[in-house]
C-alpha positions, -999 to +999 in steps of 0.1 A: +000-004+000+031+026+008+046+017-029+012+024-044+013+058-027+044+068-028+045+055-066+020+085-073+037+105-048+062+103-072+100+129-063+079+142-040+069+112-020+094+116+010+094+156+016+053+149+021+059+117+041+081+126+066+062+165+065+071+179+104+053+209+124+076+230+128+042+249+144+043+237+184+010+218+192+012+230+228+000+268+207-032+248+187-068+261+202-084+234+203-124+227+199-136+218+232-171+234+255-153+256+267-134+270+237-150+309+241-138+313+273-109+296+267-095+319+229-122+349+229-121+364+270-084+375+263-100+400+231-118+436+235-150+417+225-178+432+243-200+411+267-230+410+243-205+392+218-191+367+241-224+358+256-238+356+222-207+337+203-213+315+235-246+311+224-236+296+191-220+272+206-238+256+228-270+251+201-269+226+180-265+196+167-230+203+178-235+219+212-211+212+238-183+194+211-168+237+204-179+235+169-203+256+149-235+239+130-248+269+112 
């Protein structure tokens, strides 16, 4: 299977298959139920905006996951 993938990728196979991200994973803001509190509270957004943003994240079929379903 890996041979087929390597063949399809051609001369870029080594670069693509052995890629290491330069951005540290500790700096990622992953979604979760407290996403608004962790990410947006430090911004200059008003309380009303934060409240409405939290409402968006807390409703719908993805409620409480940190994702928004519109």
